[in-house]
PDB file of N, CA, C and O in Angstrom:
ATOM      1  N   MET A   1       9.077  18.530  33.591  1.00  0.00           N
ATOM      2  CA  MET A   1       8.532  17.151  33.443  1.00  0.00           C
ATOM      3  C   MET A   1       9.616  17.772  32.181  1.00  0.00           C
ATOM      4  O   MET A   1       9.435  18.611  31.298  1.00  0.00           O
ATOM      5  N   ARG A   2      11.185  16.661  32.687  1.00  0.00           N
ATOM      6  CA  ARG A   2      11.458  17.141  31.258  1.00  0.00           C
ATOM      7  C   ARG A   2      11.214  16.778  29.936  1.00  0.00           C
ATOM      8  O   ARG A   2      10.876  15.597  29.848  1.00  0.00           O
ATOM      9  N   ASN A   3      11.262  17.326  28.964  1.00  0.00           N
ATOM     10  CA  ASN A   3      10.890  16.555  27.347  1.00  0.00           C
ATOM     11  C   ASN A   3      11.662  16.963  26.776  1.00  0.00           C
ATOM     12  O   ASN A   3      11.432  17.818  25.921  1.00  0.00           O
ATOM     13  N   THR A   4      13.267  16.356  27.116  1.00  0.00           N
ATOM     14  CA  THR A   4      13.941  16.638  25.900  1.00  0.00           C
ATOM     15  C   THR A   4      14.621  14.916  26.008  1.00  0.00           C
ATOM     16  O   THR A   4      14.385  14.116  26.914  1.00  0.00           O
ATOM     17  N   MET A   5      15.170  14.776  25.253  1.00  0.00           N
ATOM     18  CA  MET A   5      15.787  13.342  24.454  1.00  0.00           C
ATOM     19  C   MET A   5      17.299  12.893  25.149  1.00  0.00           C
ATOM     20  O   MET A   5      18.072  13.829  24.943  1.00  0.00           O
ATOM     21  N   GLN A   6      17.876  11.965  25.779  1.00  0.00           N
ATOM     22  CA  GLN A   6      19.135  11.860  26.467  1.00  0.00           C
ATOM     23  C   GLN A   6      20.000  10.834  25.564  1.00  0.00           C
ATOM     24  O   GLN A   6      19.488  10.228  24.622  1.00  0.00           O
ATOM     25  N   TYR A   7      20.491  10.784  25.698  1.00  0.00           N
ATOM     26  CA  TYR A   7      21.505   9.424  25.209  1.00  0.00           C
ATOM     27  C   TYR A   7      22.671   8.764  26.290  1.00  0.00           C
ATOM     28  O   TYR A   7      23.164   9.170  27.343  1.00  0.00           O
ATOM     29  N   VAL A   8      22.815   7.715  25.583  1.00  0.00           N
ATOM     30  CA  VAL A   8      23.519   6.696  25.704  1.00  0.00           C
ATOM     31  C   VAL A   8      24.855   6.730  25.774  1.00  0.00           C
ATOM     32  O   VAL A   8      25.162   5.654  25.259  1.00  0.00           O
ATOM     33  N   VAL A   9      25.790   7.237  26.060  1.00  0.00           N
ATOM     34  CA  VAL A   9      27.173   6.447  25.258  1.00  0.00           C
ATOM     35  C   VAL A   9      27.552   5.586  25.497  1.00  0.00           C
ATOM     36  O   VAL A   9      26.933   5.139  26.462  1.00  0.00           O
ATOM     37  N   ASP A  10      28.769   4.559  24.991  1.00  0.00           N
ATOM     38  CA  ASP A  10      29.309   3.848  25.217  1.00  0.00           C
ATOM     39  C   ASP A  10      31.207   4.999  25.481  1.00  0.00           C
ATOM     40  O   ASP A  10      31.338   6.199  25.242  1.00  0.00           O
ATOM     41  N   ASN A  11      32.175   4.144  25.946  1.00  0.00           N
ATOM     42  CA  ASN A  11      33.313   4.850  26.728  1.00  0.00           C
ATOM     43  C   ASN A  11      34.242   4.821  25.365  1.00  0.00           C
ATOM     44  O   ASN A  11      35.403   4.411  25.360  1.00  0.00           O
ATOM     45  N   ARG A  12      33.429   5.402  24.025  1.00  0.00           N
ATOM     46  CA  ARG A  12      34.451   6.089  23.377  1.00  0.00           C
ATOM     47  C   ARG A  12      33.516   7.151  22.565  1.00  0.00           C
ATOM     48  O   ARG A  12      33.754   7.754  21.519  1.00  0.00           O
ATOM     49  N   GLY A  13      32.645   7.165  23.209  1.00  0.00           N
ATOM     50  CA  GLY A  13      31.837   8.232  23.257  1.00  0.00           C
ATOM     51  C   GLY A  13      30.762   7.716  22.175  1.00  0.00           C
ATOM     52  O   GLY A  13      30.844   8.546  21.269  1.00  0.00           O
ATOM     53  N   VAL A  14      30.205   7.164  21.970  1.00  0.00           N
ATOM     54  CA  VAL A  14      29.452   6.553  20.929  1.00  0.00           C
ATOM     55  C   VAL A  14      27.811   6.880  21.064  1.00  0.00           C
ATOM     56  O   VAL A  14      27.538   6.788  22.261  1.00  0.00           O
ATOM     57  N   LYS A  15      26.895   7.146  20.467  1.00  0.00           N
ATOM     58  CA  LYS A  15      25.543   7.394  20.971  1.00  0.00           C
ATOM     59  C   LYS A  15      25.361   5.435  21.083  1.00  0.00           C
ATOM     60  O   LYS A  15      26.000   4.840  20.215  1.00  0.00           O
ATOM     61  N   THR A  16      24.654   4.658  21.952  1.00  0.00           N
ATOM     62  CA  THR A  16      23.956   3.759  21.837  1.00  0.00           C
ATOM     63  C   THR A  16      22.841   3.281  22.327  1.00  0.00           C
ATOM     64  O   THR A  16      22.470   2.163  22.686  1.00  0.00           O
ATOM     65  N   SER A  17      22.214   4.670  22.264  1.00  0.00           N
ATOM     66  CA  SER A  17      21.144   4.286  22.777  1.00  0.00           C
ATOM     67  C   SER A  17      20.219   5.466  23.076  1.00  0.00           C
ATOM     68  O   SER A  17      20.683   6.556  23.409  1.00  0.00           O
ATOM     69  N   VAL A  18      19.259   5.303  22.988  1.00  0.00           N
ATOM     70  CA  VAL A  18      18.452   7.234  23.595  1.00  0.00           C
ATOM     71  C   VAL A  18      17.144   7.096  24.494  1.00  0.00           C
ATOM     72  O   VAL A  18      16.193   6.395  24.146  1.00  0.00           O
ATOM     73  N   ILE A  19      17.167   7.562  25.252  1.00  0.00           N
ATOM     74  CA  ILE A  19      16.214   8.129  26.444  1.00  0.00           C
ATOM     75  C   ILE A  19      14.765   9.134  26.051  1.00  0.00           C
ATOM     76  O   ILE A  19      14.627  10.263  26.524  1.00  0.00           O
ATOM     77  N   VAL A  20      14.138   8.736  25.471  1.00  0.00           N
ATOM     78  CA  VAL A  20      12.913   9.510  25.238  1.00  0.00           C
ATOM     79  C   VAL A  20      11.724   9.308  26.329  1.00  0.00           C
ATOM     80  O   VAL A  20      11.393   8.409  27.102  1.00  0.00           O
ATOM     81  N   PRO A  21      11.188  10.785  25.948  1.00  0.00           N
ATOM     82  CA  PRO A  21       9.918  11.037  27.460  1.00  0.00           C
ATOM     83  C   PRO A  21       8.731   9.807  26.347  1.00  0.00           C
ATOM     84  O   PRO A  21       8.575   9.472  25.173  1.00  0.00           O
ATOM     85  N   PHE A  22       8.084   9.502  27.919  1.00  0.00           N
ATOM     86  CA  PHE A  22       7.201   8.606  27.824  1.00  0.00           C
ATOM     87  C   PHE A  22       5.923   9.481  26.915  1.00  0.00           C
ATOM     88  O   PHE A  22       5.757   8.615  26.056  1.00  0.00           O
ATOM     89  N   GLU A  23       5.096  10.401  26.594  1.00  0.00           N
ATOM     90  CA  GLU A  23       4.517  11.162  25.857  1.00  0.00           C
ATOM     91  C   GLU A  23       4.798  11.021  24.181  1.00  0.00           C
ATOM     92  O   GLU A  23       4.074  10.472  23.351  1.00  0.00           O
ATOM     93  N   LYS A  24       6.282  11.805  23.949  1.00  0.00           N
ATOM     94  CA  LYS A  24       7.111  11.422  22.810  1.00  0.00           C
ATOM     95  C   LYS A  24       7.111   9.912  22.336  1.00  0.00           C
ATOM     96  O   LYS A  24       6.727   9.319  21.328  1.00  0.00           O
ATOM     97  N   TRP A  25       7.595   9.635  23.288  1.00  0.00           N
ATOM     98  CA  TRP A  25       7.603   7.819  22.902  1.00  0.00           C
ATOM     99  C   TRP A  25       6.390   8.094  21.793  1.00  0.00           C
ATOM    100  O   TRP A  25       6.477   8.545  20.651  1.00  0.00           O
ATOM    101  N   GLU A  26       5.184   7.637  22.579  1.00  0.00           N
ATOM    102  CA  GLU A  26       3.369   7.130  22.111  1.00  0.00           C
ATOM    103  C   GLU A  26       3.274   8.010  20.575  1.00  0.00           C
ATOM    104  O   GLU A  26       3.141   7.460  19.482  1.00  0.00           O
ATOM    105  N   LYS A  27       3.365   9.313  20.776  1.00  0.00           N
ATOM    106  CA  LYS A  27       3.418  10.107  19.531  1.00  0.00           C
ATOM    107  C   LYS A  27       4.154   9.015  18.413  1.00  0.00           C
ATOM    108  O   LYS A  27       3.416   8.615  17.512  1.00  0.00           O
ATOM    109  N   ILE A  28       5.494   8.548  18.434  1.00  0.00           N
ATOM    110  CA  ILE A  28       6.346   8.381  17.590  1.00  0.00           C
ATOM    111  C   ILE A  28       5.895   7.051  17.053  1.00  0.00           C
ATOM    112  O   ILE A  28       6.019   6.642  15.899  1.00  0.00           O
ATOM    113  N   ASN A  29       5.282   6.372  18.211  1.00  0.00           N
ATOM    114  CA  ASN A  29       4.666   4.880  17.884  1.00  0.00           C
ATOM    115  C   ASN A  29       3.745   4.811  17.149  1.00  0.00           C
ATOM    116  O   ASN A  29       3.684   3.990  16.234  1.00  0.00           O
ATOM    117  N   GLU A  30       2.558   5.950  17.502  1.00  0.00           N
ATOM    118  CA  GLU A  30       0.791   6.314  16.936  1.00  0.00           C
ATOM    119  C   GLU A  30       1.758   6.574  15.157  1.00  0.00           C
ATOM    120  O   GLU A  30       1.345   6.329  14.024  1.00  0.00           O
ATOM    121  N   ASN A  31       2.636   6.945  15.453  1.00  0.00           N
ATOM    122  CA  ASN A  31       2.789   7.580  14.038  1.00  0.00           C
ATOM    123  C   ASN A  31       2.972   6.378  12.912  1.00  0.00           C
ATOM    124  O   ASN A  31       2.478   6.165  11.805  1.00  0.00           O
ATOM    125  N   TYR A  32       4.297   5.444  14.080  1.00  0.00           N
ATOM    126  CA  TYR A  32       4.573   4.434  12.901  1.00  0.00           C
ATOM    127  C   TYR A  32       3.409   3.406  12.163  1.00  0.00           C
ATOM    128  O   TYR A  32       3.264   2.864  11.068  1.00  0.00           O
ATOM    129  N   ILE A  33       2.547   3.503  13.695  1.00  0.00           N
ATOM    130  CA  ILE A  33       1.700   2.218  13.182  1.00  0.00           C
ATOM    131  C   ILE A  33       0.720   2.886  11.772  1.00  0.00           C
ATOM    132  O   ILE A  33       0.173   2.186  10.920  1.00  0.00           O
ATOM    133  N   LYS A  34       0.704   4.097  11.820  1.00  0.00           N
ATOM    134  CA  LYS A  34      -0.051   4.788  10.689  1.00  0.00           C
ATOM    135  C   LYS A  34       0.801   4.750   9.843  1.00  0.00           C
ATOM    136  O   LYS A  34       0.198   4.934   8.786  1.00  0.00           O
ATOM    137  N   LEU A  35       2.394   4.559   9.534  1.00  0.00           N
ATOM    138  CA  LEU A  35       2.676   4.654   8.184  1.00  0.00           C
ATOM    139  C   LEU A  35       2.865   3.256   8.033  1.00  0.00           C
ATOM    140  O   LEU A  35       3.270   2.962   6.908  1.00  0.00           O
ATOM    141  N   GLN A  36       2.674   2.141   8.935  1.00  0.00           N
ATOM    142  CA  GLN A  36       3.170   1.371   8.610  1.00  0.00           C
ATOM    143  C   GLN A  36       1.800   0.790   8.034  1.00  0.00           C
ATOM    144  O   GLN A  36       2.047   0.035   7.094  1.00  0.00           O
ATOM    145  N   ASN A  37       0.093   0.926   8.360  1.00  0.00           N
ATOM    146  CA  ASN A  37      -0.905   0.948   7.340  1.00  0.00           C
ATOM    147  C   ASN A  37      -1.107   1.791   6.108  1.00  0.00           C
ATOM    148  O   ASN A  37      -2.090   1.660   5.380  1.00  0.00           O
ATOM    149  N   LYS A  38      -0.444   2.387   5.966  1.00  0.00           N
ATOM    150  CA  LYS A  38      -0.344   3.111   4.484  1.00  0.00           C
ATOM    151  C   LYS A  38       0.186   2.183   3.990  1.00  0.00           C
ATOM    152  O   LYS A  38      -0.418   1.290   3.396  1.00  0.00           O
ATOM    153  N   LEU A  39       1.537   2.246   4.172  1.00  0.00           N
ATOM    154  CA  LEU A  39       2.294   0.837   3.614  1.00  0.00           C
ATOM    155  C   LEU A  39       1.141   0.172   3.051  1.00  0.00           C
ATOM    156  O   LEU A  39       0.443   0.576   2.121  1.00  0.00           O
ATOM    157  N   LYS A  40       1.024  -0.862   3.701  1.00  0.00           N
ATOM    158  CA  LYS A  40       0.148  -2.045   3.425  1.00  0.00           C
ATOM    159  C   LYS A  40      -0.907  -1.741   2.356  1.00  0.00           C
ATOM    160  O   LYS A  40      -0.955  -2.463   1.360  1.00  0.00           O
ATOM    161  N   VAL A  41      -1.742  -0.731   2.501  1.00  0.00           N
ATOM    162  CA  VAL A  41      -2.202  -0.024   1.140  1.00  0.00           C
ATOM    163  C   VAL A  41      -2.162  -0.151  -0.028  1.00  0.00           C
ATOM    164  O   VAL A  41      -2.851  -0.767  -0.841  1.00  0.00           O
ATOM    165  N   PHE A  42      -0.868   0.788  -0.115  1.00  0.00           N
ATOM    166  CA  PHE A  42       0.049   0.565  -1.144  1.00  0.00           C
ATOM    167  C   PHE A  42       0.524  -0.756  -1.425  1.00  0.00           C
ATOM    168  O   PHE A  42       0.070  -1.450  -2.335  1.00  0.00           O
ATOM    169  N   LEU A  43       1.261  -1.037  -0.794  1.00  0.00           N
ATOM    170  CA  LEU A  43       1.305  -2.938  -1.577  1.00  0.00           C
ATOM    171  C   LEU A  43       0.396  -3.401  -2.130  1.00  0.00           C
ATOM    172  O   LEU A  43       0.259  -3.822  -3.279  1.00  0.00           O
ATOM    173  N   ALA A  44      -0.445  -3.308  -1.058  1.00  0.00           N
ATOM    174  CA  ALA A  44      -1.585  -3.972  -1.689  1.00  0.00           C
ATOM    175  C   ALA A  44      -2.259  -3.645  -3.258  1.00  0.00           C
ATOM    176  O   ALA A  44      -2.724  -4.342  -4.160  1.00  0.00           O
ATOM    177  N   ILE A  45      -1.996  -1.947  -3.000  1.00  0.00           N
ATOM    178  CA  ILE A  45      -2.232  -1.406  -4.672  1.00  0.00           C
ATOM    179  C   ILE A  45      -1.591  -2.030  -5.531  1.00  0.00           C
ATOM    180  O   ILE A  45      -2.073  -2.605  -6.507  1.00  0.00           O
ATOM    181  N   GLN A  46      -0.297  -1.951  -5.187  1.00  0.00           N
ATOM    182  CA  GLN A  46       0.644  -2.192  -6.000  1.00  0.00           C
ATOM    183  C   GLN A  46       0.534  -3.389  -6.522  1.00  0.00           C
ATOM    184  O   GLN A  46       0.662  -3.551  -7.735  1.00  0.00           O
ATOM    185  N   ASP A  47       0.265  -4.461  -5.632  1.00  0.00           N
ATOM    186  CA  ASP A  47      -0.327  -6.321  -5.939  1.00  0.00           C
ATOM    187  C   ASP A  47      -1.082  -6.303  -7.156  1.00  0.00           C
ATOM    188  O   ASP A  47      -0.859  -6.814  -8.253  1.00  0.00           O
ATOM    189  N   GLY A  48      -2.282  -5.415  -6.603  1.00  0.00           N
ATOM    190  CA  GLY A  48      -3.606  -5.515  -7.609  1.00  0.00           C
ATOM    191  C   GLY A  48      -3.416  -5.066  -8.544  1.00  0.00           C
ATOM    192  O   GLY A  48      -3.980  -5.545  -9.527  1.00  0.00           O
ATOM    193  N   LEU A  49      -2.323  -3.664  -8.733  1.00  0.00           N
ATOM    194  CA  LEU A  49      -2.063  -2.986 -10.636  1.00  0.00           C
ATOM    195  C   LEU A  49      -0.970  -4.381 -10.999  1.00  0.00           C
ATOM    196  O   LEU A  49      -0.810  -4.366 -12.219  1.00  0.00           O
ATOM    197  N   GLY A  50      -0.497  -5.084 -10.624  1.00  0.00           N
ATOM    198  CA  GLY A  50       0.224  -6.283 -10.548  1.00  0.00           C
ATOM    199  C   GLY A  50      -0.514  -7.288 -11.831  1.00  0.00           C
ATOM    200  O   GLY A  50      -0.558  -7.322 -13.061  1.00  0.00           O
ATOM    201  N   GLU A  51      -1.027  -8.030 -10.676  1.00  0.00           N
ATOM    202  CA  GLU A  51      -2.274  -8.801 -11.377  1.00  0.00           C
ATOM    203  C   GLU A  51      -3.146  -8.369 -12.324  1.00  0.00           C
ATOM    204  O   GLU A  51      -3.588  -9.149 -13.167  1.00  0.00           O
ATOM    205  N   ILE A  52      -3.507  -6.995 -12.281  1.00  0.00           N
ATOM    206  CA  ILE A  52      -3.851  -6.967 -13.939  1.00  0.00           C
ATOM    207  C   ILE A  52      -3.120  -6.603 -14.854  1.00  0.00           C
ATOM    208  O   ILE A  52      -3.838  -6.717 -15.847  1.00  0.00           O
ATOM    209  N   ARG A  53      -2.151  -6.235 -15.175  1.00  0.00           N
ATOM    210  CA  ARG A  53      -0.390  -6.300 -16.164  1.00  0.00           C
ATOM    211  C   ARG A  53      -0.686  -7.541 -16.519  1.00  0.00           C
ATOM    212  O   ARG A  53      -1.235  -7.787 -17.593  1.00  0.00           O
ATOM    213  N   THR A  54      -0.311  -8.574 -15.538  1.00  0.00           N
ATOM    214  CA  THR A  54      -0.638 -10.130 -16.139  1.00  0.00           C
ATOM    215  C   THR A  54      -1.868 -10.619 -16.179  1.00  0.00           C
ATOM    216  O   THR A  54      -1.694 -11.778 -16.556  1.00  0.00           O
ATOM    217  N   ALA A  55      -3.012 -10.454 -16.023  1.00  0.00           N
ATOM    218  CA  ALA A  55      -4.177 -10.225 -16.628  1.00  0.00           C
ATOM    219  C   ALA A  55      -4.285 -10.297 -18.190  1.00  0.00           C
ATOM    220  O   ALA A  55      -4.371 -11.226 -18.994  1.00  0.00           O
ATOM    221  N   ARG A  56      -4.254  -9.245 -18.263  1.00  0.00           N
ATOM    222  CA  ARG A  56      -4.003  -8.557 -19.308  1.00  0.00           C
ATOM    223  C   ARG A  56      -3.237  -8.953 -20.233  1.00  0.00           C
ATOM    224  O   ARG A  56      -3.790  -9.268 -21.287  1.00  0.00           O
ATOM    225  N   LYS A  57      -1.967  -9.049 -20.157  1.00  0.00           N
ATOM    226  CA  LYS A  57      -0.991 -10.216 -21.406  1.00  0.00           C
ATOM    227  C   LYS A  57      -1.287 -11.058 -20.939  1.00  0.00           C
ATOM    228  O   LYS A  57      -0.873 -10.651 -19.854  1.00  0.00           O
ATOM    229  N   HIS A  58      -1.661 -11.959 -20.714  1.00  0.00           N
ATOM    230  CA  HIS A  58      -2.353 -13.552 -20.945  1.00  0.00           C
ATOM    231  C   HIS A  58      -3.737 -13.442 -21.413  1.00  0.00           C
ATOM    232  O   HIS A  58      -4.440 -14.324 -21.907  1.00  0.00           O
ATOM    233  N   GLY A  59      -4.017 -12.199 -21.173  1.00  0.00           N
ATOM    234  CA  GLY A  59      -6.071 -12.282 -22.002  1.00  0.00           C
ATOM    235  C   GLY A  59      -6.950 -12.649 -21.331  1.00  0.00           C
ATOM    236  O   GLY A  59      -8.061 -12.826 -21.830  1.00  0.00           O
ATOM    237  N   HIS A  60      -6.743 -12.840 -20.180  1.00  0.00           N
ATOM    238  CA  HIS A  60      -7.698 -12.715 -19.043  1.00  0.00           C
ATOM    239  C   HIS A  60      -8.750 -12.125 -19.048  1.00  0.00           C
ATOM    240  O   HIS A  60      -8.642 -10.976 -19.475  1.00  0.00           O
ATOM    241  N   LYS A  61     -10.167 -12.549 -18.624  1.00  0.00           N
ATOM    242  CA  LYS A  61     -10.634 -11.681 -18.362  1.00  0.00           C
ATOM    243  C   LYS A  61     -10.899 -11.164 -17.248  1.00  0.00           C
ATOM    244  O   LYS A  61     -11.169 -11.986 -16.371  1.00  0.00           O
ATOM    245  N   LEU A  62     -10.924 -10.017 -16.934  1.00  0.00           N
ATOM    246  CA  LEU A  62     -11.089  -9.266 -15.086  1.00  0.00           C
ATOM    247  C   LEU A  62     -12.323  -8.641 -14.765  1.00  0.00           C
ATOM    248  O   LEU A  62     -12.876  -7.804 -15.478  1.00  0.00           O
ATOM    249  N   GLN A  63     -12.927  -9.254 -13.194  1.00  0.00           N
ATOM    250  CA  GLN A  63     -14.164  -8.662 -13.206  1.00  0.00           C
ATOM    251  C   GLN A  63     -13.877  -7.792 -12.719  1.00  0.00           C
ATOM    252  O   GLN A  63     -12.848  -7.487 -12.116  1.00  0.00           O
ATOM    253  N   THR A  64     -15.127  -7.078 -13.013  1.00  0.00           N
ATOM    254  CA  THR A  64     -15.794  -5.581 -13.072  1.00  0.00           C
ATOM    255  C   THR A  64     -16.393  -5.150 -11.716  1.00  0.00           C
ATOM    256  O   THR A  64     -17.292  -5.741 -11.119  1.00  0.00           O
ATOM    257  N   LEU A  65     -15.896  -4.276 -11.411  1.00  0.00           N
ATOM    258  CA  LEU A  65     -16.466  -3.437  -9.752  1.00  0.00           C
ATOM    259  C   LEU A  65     -18.258  -4.321  -9.657  1.00  0.00           C
ATOM    260  O   LEU A  65     -18.586  -5.284  -8.965  1.00  0.00           O
ATOM    261  N   SER A  66     -18.906  -3.687 -10.426  1.00  0.00           N
ATOM    262  CA  SER A  66     -20.192  -3.849 -10.214  1.00  0.00           C
ATOM    263  C   SER A  66     -20.293  -5.784 -10.187  1.00  0.00           C
ATOM    264  O   SER A  66     -21.282  -6.154  -9.554  1.00  0.00           O
ATOM    265  N   ASP A  67     -19.695  -6.601 -10.590  1.00  0.00           N
ATOM    266  CA  ASP A  67     -19.317  -8.114  -9.888  1.00  0.00           C
ATOM    267  C   ASP A  67     -19.102  -8.365  -8.886  1.00  0.00           C
ATOM    268  O   ASP A  67     -19.733  -9.159  -8.190  1.00  0.00           O
ATOM    269  N   PHE A  68     -18.159  -7.741  -8.586  1.00  0.00           N
ATOM    270  CA  PHE A  68     -17.373  -7.602  -7.329  1.00  0.00           C
ATOM    271  C   PHE A  68     -18.197  -7.213  -6.118  1.00  0.00           C
ATOM    272  O   PHE A  68     -18.320  -7.713  -5.000  1.00  0.00           O
ATOM    273  N   LEU A  69     -18.729  -6.135  -6.726  1.00  0.00           N
ATOM    274  CA  LEU A  69     -19.960  -5.866  -5.273  1.00  0.00           C
ATOM    275  C   LEU A  69     -21.030  -6.276  -5.631  1.00  0.00           C
ATOM    276  O   LEU A  69     -21.870  -5.426  -5.339  1.00  0.00           O
ATOM    277  N   ASN A  70     -21.616  -7.387  -6.261  1.00  0.00           N
ATOM    278  CA  ASN A  70     -23.050  -7.618  -6.053  1.00  0.00           C
ATOM    279  C   ASN A  70     -21.936  -9.274  -5.071  1.00  0.00           C
ATOM    280  O   ASN A  70     -22.056  -9.777  -3.954  1.00  0.00           O
ATOM    281  N   GLU A  71     -21.323  -9.460  -5.833  1.00  0.00           N
ATOM    282  CA  GLU A  71     -20.602 -10.762  -4.926  1.00  0.00           C
ATOM    283  C   GLU A  71     -20.488 -10.568  -3.553  1.00  0.00           C
ATOM    284  O   GLU A  71     -20.697 -11.476  -2.749  1.00  0.00           O
ATOM    285  N   SER A  72     -20.119  -9.260  -3.187  1.00  0.00           N
ATOM    286  CA  SER A  72     -19.751  -9.002  -1.854  1.00  0.00           C
ATOM    287  C   SER A  72     -21.310  -8.829  -0.998  1.00  0.00           C
ATOM    288  O   SER A  72     -21.418  -8.413   0.156  1.00  0.00           O
ATOM    289  N   ASN A  73     -21.901  -9.055  -1.466  1.00  0.00           N
ATOM    290  CA  ASN A  73     -23.136  -8.808  -1.134  1.00  0.00           C
ATOM    291  C   ASN A  73     -23.905 -10.388  -1.136  1.00  0.00           C
ATOM    292  O   ASN A  73     -25.002 -10.348  -0.578  1.00  0.00           O
ATOM    293  N   SER A  74     -23.676 -11.196  -1.448  1.00  0.00           N
ATOM    294  CA  SER A  74     -24.347 -12.113  -1.594  1.00  0.00           C
ATOM    295  C   SER A  74     -24.228 -13.000  -0.247  1.00  0.00           C
ATOM    296  O   SER A  74     -24.858 -14.052  -0.144  1.00  0.00           O
TER     297      SER A  74
END
């Protein structure tokens, strides 16, 4: 089985596409999905920190972790 990538070039020699072995593609795609999930978590944390800054700036009371956990158990 060939495990190398192949490039498709146009008539000027410019790479236009790549052919990747399927196993390699699956691994690339798996890593991409993991990175996308990490990005979602980091963006959610960033949004949460922004909400905290805004609440503190305007003097709003923030929900405690205990209150949040108790609310989730109801």
